[in-house]
Every structure is written in C-alpha cells, then in structure tokens.
C-alpha positions as CSV (number, residue, x, y, z in Angstrom):
1,M,12.1,-15.2,14.4
2,H,12.2,-12.1,16.5
3,V,10.2,-9.1,15.2
4,T,11.8,-5.8,16.1
5,R,10.1,-2.6,16.7
6,S,11.5,-1.1,13.5
7,Q,10.0,-4.1,11.6
8,I,6.7,-3.4,13.3
9,V,6.8,0.2,12.2
10,S,7.8,-0.7,8.7
11,R,5.0,-3.2,8.4
12,G,2.5,-0.8,9.9
13,L,3.4,1.9,7.3
14,H,3.0,-0.7,4.5
15,Q,-0.3,-2.1,5.8
16,A,1.2,-5.5,6.4
17,C,0.7,-8.1,9.1
18,P,2.8,-7.0,12.1
19,N,3.7,-10.6,12.9
20,C,4.8,-12.1,9.5
21,G,4.8,-9.0,7.2
22,S,2.4,-10.4,4.6
23,R,-0.1,-8.0,3.1
24,T,-3.1,-9.8,4.6
25,L,-4.8,-7.2,6.8
26,F,-7.8,-6.7,4.5
27,Q,-10.1,-9.0,2.7
28,P,-9.4,-9.0,-1.0
29,G,-11.8,-6.8,-3.1
30,K,-13.4,-5.2,0.0
31,R,-12.4,-1.7,1.0
32,F,-13.7,-1.7,4.5
33,A,-13.4,-5.3,5.6
34,I,-10.5,-6.4,7.8
35,N,-9.6,-10.1,8.0
36,P,-10.3,-11.5,11.5
37,A,-6.9,-13.1,11.5
38,C,-3.9,-13.2,9.2
39,P,-4.3,-16.0,6.7
40,A,-0.5,-16.5,6.5
41,C,0.4,-16.7,10.2
42,G,-2.9,-16.8,12.2
43,L,-2.4,-13.5,14.1
44,K,-5.8,-12.2,15.3
45,F,-6.2,-8.6,14.2
46,D,-9.2,-7.9,16.4
47,R,-7.8,-8.4,19.9
48,G,-11.1,-8.5,21.7
49,D,-13.9,-6.3,23.0
50,G,-13.5,-2.7,22.1
51,F,-10.3,-3.2,20.1
52,F,-12.0,-2.2,16.9
53,L,-12.5,1.3,18.4
54,G,-8.7,2.0,18.2
55,P,-8.7,2.8,14.5
56,F,-11.6,5.1,14.9
57,V,-9.6,7.1,17.5
58,V,-6.7,7.3,15.1
59,I,-9.0,8.6,12.3
60,Y,-10.7,11.0,14.7
61,T,-7.4,12.4,15.9
62,F,-6.0,12.8,12.4
63,T,-9.2,14.5,11.2
64,V,-9.3,16.9,14.0
65,A,-5.6,17.7,14.1
66,F,-5.1,18.1,10.3
67,A,-8.5,19.3,9.0
68,I,-10.9,20.7,11.6
69,V,-8.4,22.7,13.8
70,P,-6.7,24.3,10.8
71,L,-10.1,25.3,9.3
72,L,-11.2,26.7,12.7
73,V,-8.0,28.8,12.9
74,L,-8.4,30.0,9.3
75,S,-12.0,31.0,10.2
76,I,-11.0,32.7,13.4
77,F,-8.4,34.8,11.6
78,G,-10.9,35.7,8.9
79,L,-9.1,34.0,6.1
80,I,-12.2,31.9,5.2
81,G,-15.8,32.5,6.2
82,P,-17.6,30.5,8.8
83,A,-19.9,28.9,6.2
84,A,-16.9,27.8,4.2
85,A,-15.2,26.4,7.3
86,I,-18.3,24.5,8.3
87,T,-18.8,23.1,4.8
88,L,-15.2,22.1,4.4
89,G,-15.1,20.7,7.9
90,G,-18.1,18.6,7.2
91,G,-16.7,17.3,4.0
92,C,-13.4,16.4,5.7
93,A,-15.3,14.7,8.5
94,F,-16.7,12.3,5.9
95,A,-13.8,12.1,3.4
96,I,-10.8,11.6,5.7
97,P,-12.2,8.6,7.5
98,A,-13.2,6.9,4.2
99,L,-9.8,7.6,2.7
100,L,-7.8,6.6,5.8
101,Y,-9.8,3.6,7.1
102,R,-7.2,1.0,6.0
103,S,-4.3,3.1,7.1
104,S,-5.9,3.7,10.5
105,W,-6.2,0.0,11.1
106,S,-2.6,-0.6,10.2
107,W,-1.4,2.4,12.3
108,W,-3.4,1.1,15.3
109,L,-2.0,-2.4,15.1
110,M,1.5,-0.8,14.6
111,G,1.1,1.3,17.8
112,Y,-0.3,-1.6,19.8
113,F,2.4,-4.1,18.9
114,Y,5.1,-1.4,19.1
115,F,4.4,-1.1,22.8
116,L,3.6,-4.7,23.3
117,P,5.9,-6.6,21.0
118,E,5.8,-9.7,23.2
119,K,2.2,-10.2,22.1
120,L,3.3,-11.2,18.6
121,P,3.5,-15.0,18.2
122,H,6.9,-14.7,16.5
123,N,8.2,-12.9,19.5
124,R,6.9,-15.4,22.1
125,G,9.4,-18.0,21.1
126,A,12.2,-15.4,20.8
127,L,11.5,-14.1,24.3
128,R,11.6,-17.6,25.7
129,E,15.0,-18.2,24.1
130,D,16.3,-14.8,25.5
131,E,15.1,-15.7,29.0
132,E,17.0,-19.0,28.9
133,E,20.3,-17.3,28.2
C-alpha cells in the first residue's frame, strides 16, 4: 500500500494515523494523551528526542498569528484599549492551546510525513517495489 501526500493531508485534517488512517492518535477518554504508537499499525507517533516540541510550535504559531497579532493591531489603531488587548491576549494564550492540542499533534504529524513520506511503514515497501522497476 502506497500512502500518497494527499492521503497524508486528509488523515492529518481528520486526526487519523498518517500510516493506516485509523483514528488512533489519542488515548480513549483522555483529552491530552497521545498514544505512543498506533494500536492498528504500530507507527510510532513520538519520533524521538524533541519531536514532542513540534505540536507546541504549531500551537504557538497559530496563537500568535491569529490571536495575538490581530489584538496588537487593534490596540495600536485604537479600536480596543491596551488593557482589553492584554486581557484577551492572555485568555487566548491559554484557551487556544487547550482547544487545539489534538489538532496540533495531527497537523504536526501531517507536516512531518508530508515532507518525509518514505518514513511511513506502508511506503517503505512501496518504495522498494518502485526502485525494482
């Protein structure tokens, strides 16, 4: 089975395993607990030292780009006061990461495997077959 980049993107947007497509990224009943590996196909979700930092970069970038910067611009142009901007910014800094934790893991894995699809176990066999032809 060859996993295409479009399948990787689709699986990333649906919080599914990038390798097999099953919805096994997270431990059942736990909001902030990712499975160490896919129970269906065995793909390791944590790829090693520091890999867990990727989702935090995704959340940070999203929070800054879509909450903090717009609030800063609104404050600079006088549409909201500095106190309101700081209060709203602080609220967003806590709320957005909590709301997007699961999505950020999925988006991070999607981005990683989009650029390195040969790292997926299903693609290792497909690449060997392609090389033989």
